[in-house]
N, C-alpha and C positions, 0 to 999 in steps of 0.2 A: 572496750566493753565486751564482756563474755557473750559468745553466741549461744542461742537457745534453739531447741527443737520446736516443731510445730505445736507441741503440747506444753511448751514453757520450761522444759528441762534444760539446765545449763550444761553445755557441752564441755567435755574434758579439754583442758588446754592442749593445743596441738603439739607444742614442743615437749611438754611433759609426757604426752601420749607416745610420741615417737621414741623418746628415750627409754621409757618403760617397755614398750613393745620390742625394741632391740634387745633389751636385757632378757626378756622372756623368750624371745626367739632363740637366743643363745642357749638357754636352758633346754628348749625343745630339741635342739641339735644334740645336746648331751644326753637327753632322755632317749632319743632315737638310737644312739650308740649303745645305751644300756639294753634297750629292747633287742637290738641286733645281737649283742654279745651273749645275753642270757637266754635268748630264744623265747622271750615273752610274746604273748599274743594280746593285742589291744584292739578293742572295738569301741568306737565313739559314734554315738547316734546323735544327729542334729535334726531337730524338729521345731516347728513353730509356725506362726502366721506367715503368709506371703509378705515379702519385703521386710521381714523382721531382722535381717542381717546375718542369716546363717551362712550364705555364700561368701560374704566378705570376711567373716570370721575364719572360715575354712581356708580361704586364700592366705590369710596371715599365718595360720598355723603351719601350712605346708610350704610356705614361700622358700625356706632354706633347707627343707628336708629332702632326703634322697627318695625319689619316686619309686625306687625298687624296694624301699622299706616302708614308706608311708604312701598309701594310695587312697584315692577318693572313689567311692562307689555311688554313682548317681544314676539309678536305673530308670530306663524309659518305661512306658506303660507295657504291661505284659502282652506277650504274643498270644495267639489263639491256643497254641499248645500249652504255654505256661498257665493259662487260665484253667486248664484241666488238672494241673498239678496240685499237690499239697501246697497251701498258700506260702509257707515259709521256704519252700524248696529252692526258689530262684535266688533267695538271699543267702542261703547256706553256701552256695558255690563261691560267694565273694568274701567269705570269712577268712581271716588271716591264718597263714601257716606260722611256724616258729620264726621269731625275729621280725614280725611284720605288724604294722599299724594300719587299720582300715577305718576310714571315716565315712559314715553313711550320710550323704546329703539327701535327707529323707530316707525312710527305711520301711520296715514291715508295718510301721504305724500309719502308713497310707490308708490301710483298711479302716482304722479307727477315726481317720480324719476325712480326707477328701472323698474316699469311696463311700463312707457312711453318709456324708452330707449331700453328695451329688447323686446318690442312689446307684452307685456302680457295683454294689454288692447287696446280697439279700440280707434280711434280718437274721436268718439262721447263720449265715457266714460271719456276720458281724459279731453275734453273740459267741460263736465258737472261737473267734479270734481273741476276744477278751478273756476267755478261759485259757486258751493255749499260749498266749504271749508270755505270761509269767512262767509257765512251765518250760517253754522254749528257752527263755533267758536263763532260767535256773540250770538247764542242761549245759548252756555255754559256760556259765560260771563254774559248775561242777567239773567241767573239763579243763579248767584253768584259764579261761579267757577273762581278761580284765575288761569289763563292760561299763561304759559311762554313757548316760543319757541326758541330753540337754534340750530344754524347751526355751526357745527365744520368744519373749513376750514383748508385744508392742501395742500401743493404744490405737484406736480407730483413727484418731486425728493424725497421728504421725504416719500411720500406714498409708492413708489417703494422700498425704503430702508427698510421700516417697513415690507412690504410683504416678502422681502428677509430674514429679521431677523426671521420672523415667520416660513418660510419654512425650516430654518436650526435648529429650536428649537422644539424638540419632544413634549415639554410641551404646545406649542402654535400653533402647526401645524394645529390642528383641526379648528382654527379660519379662515383658508384660504379655502374658498369655490370656486367652479368653477365660481360663480357669481362675487366673489371678483376679481379674476384674469381677468375676462372679462372686468372689469371696467378700466383696464390699457389701453386696445386697444380702449375703447370707452370714453376716457377722455373728448374730446371736446363735445361729445353728452351729457354727464352728465353735463358739464358746461352749455350748452344751456338749458337743462331741468331745472337746478337750477335757472338760470336767469329768465326764463319764470314763474317758480313757485313763485319766489319772486315778480315779477311784478304783479301777480294776487292775492297774499295772504299776502303780507307785508302791513298790514293795521294799522292805528293809534291805533285802539282798540286791535289789536292782532299782534304786530310787531314781526319781526324776529330779534334776537340778534345773531350777528356773533361772534364766538369764534375763534380767531387765535390759531391754534393748532400745529404749527411747534415744539414748546416746550411743551410736554405733562404736565410737572410740572406746568408751567405758566398757561396753559389752564385750568387745574383743579382749581387752585387758583382763576383765573378770573371768571369762571362760578359760583363757589360756592359763592364768594363774591357778585357777581351781583344778584344771586337768593335771597340771604339774604337781599340785599338792596331794592329789589322790592316787597317783601312780607311785608305787614304792621303788622308785629308781634312785640310783646314786651315780655320781660321776665315774666314768670308766677311763682309766689312764690309757692313752694311746701314744705309742712312740712317734716322735716326729721323724718322718721319713727323710733320709738323706738324698738330696737331689744330685745325681751323678754328674761329673764333668763331661762335657761333650767331647767325644773322641776326635782326634785329628782326621781330616779328610783323607780318603784312600785313593782319590783320583776319579771317582764316579762323576760323569757328566750328565746332568739332568736335561730333559728336553727343553727347548726354548719356550719362554712364556707365551709366545705368539701361537704355539700349538694348542693352547687351552682357551676355552671360552669363559670370560669373566663377566660377572654382572656389571652393568653400568655403574659408574661412581656417582650415584644420585646424591650422596652426602656432600660431595665436592660442589655440585651444582647448587644445592641449597645454601651451603656456606658462602659461595660466590654471590648469590643473589642477596643474601642477608648483608654482606659487606657492602655491596653496591647501594642497597637501600640506606644503610647507615651513613655512607659517604654523602649521598644526596641530602639526607636529613641534616647532617652537620653543615654542609655547604649552604643550605637554605637558612639555617639558624645564624650562620656567620654573616650572610648577606642581610638578613633582617635586622641584625644588630648594628649595622653601619648607619651613621646619621644620614637622614634624607632617603633611606631605603625602607621606610616603614617600621623601623625600630625606634628605640628611645632616643630622643634628641637631647644634646647637651646644651646647657645655657651658655 
C-alpha cells in the first residue's frame, strides 16, 4: 500500500525515486562541468516554510558536486556591524565567481519573511527591501549571473507532523529552533508576508518557482529536474585520464608502522560483536528446534 503524507498526499515510490534521483544527479555533475568550463555563474535561492524540505533538497543537489565549484551559503544572523551596512551587502560577498554555483539556503528574502513577521526590521526597511530586491536581482542578471528562485510550499498539517517527528528524533532535534516553533502560531502572518513578497518580487526576469513539497521525494525530483531544464548547459566532453603504472621500488625503507599512532579498529570490534550475537541467536534457534527443548514436537 502506498504511503501517504500527513495531508493525504501519496508519496512517490521509493525505488522509482532513487532511480530518477541518481539519473538527475548524474546530469548535475555534467552541468557542473559545463559551469566550470564555460565560466558561468549560477545563483540558486531556496526559500519556503520551516520544514518544507529545502535542506534535504539542497543536500541531494550537492551530494556529488565538487565543493570548490558548488557551495552552499547559509548565513547566520547579522552581526552588529552588518546591521549597519546596506542590507544586500553581506550577501554580495557570497556571490559566485566564474565557474561557480552558489545555493542560498535562505537568502536576502529573510527581510520579507522572518524579519517582517517577527518585527526584526522596521516598516521603512521592509518597504525599501521590496523596492530594491527586484533592482538588485536585475543587476545580477544584467551582469550575466543565472538566477533561479525556488519557494518550497508545504501545508500546515504536514509542517506540524514534520516538527513533531523532529522533536521525537534525537538526531534531528537540533533542527527545531524557537523560531521554527513560533512559525506555527504565526502561520497566517507568514502567509501574508509570502503573498506580499511574491507580489513585489515575482518578476518576468526573475520569477519565483513554487515547489509543492507535501512529498519530499517528489519535491526533490521536481526542483532538480527544473533547475537542469532552465540552465542552458550541454555535456562537456572530458578526456579519460590515463592512470600511470606504479614505478618499481628504488629501495626506500619506510619507518615501521609501530612508529605511528593509529585510531583503534572500532569497526573490527563492532563486526566481532555482531558475529557473536548472530552465533548465539543461531545456537538458540537450533536448540529450540530440537524435540523436547521447547520447539515443535514430531508425531
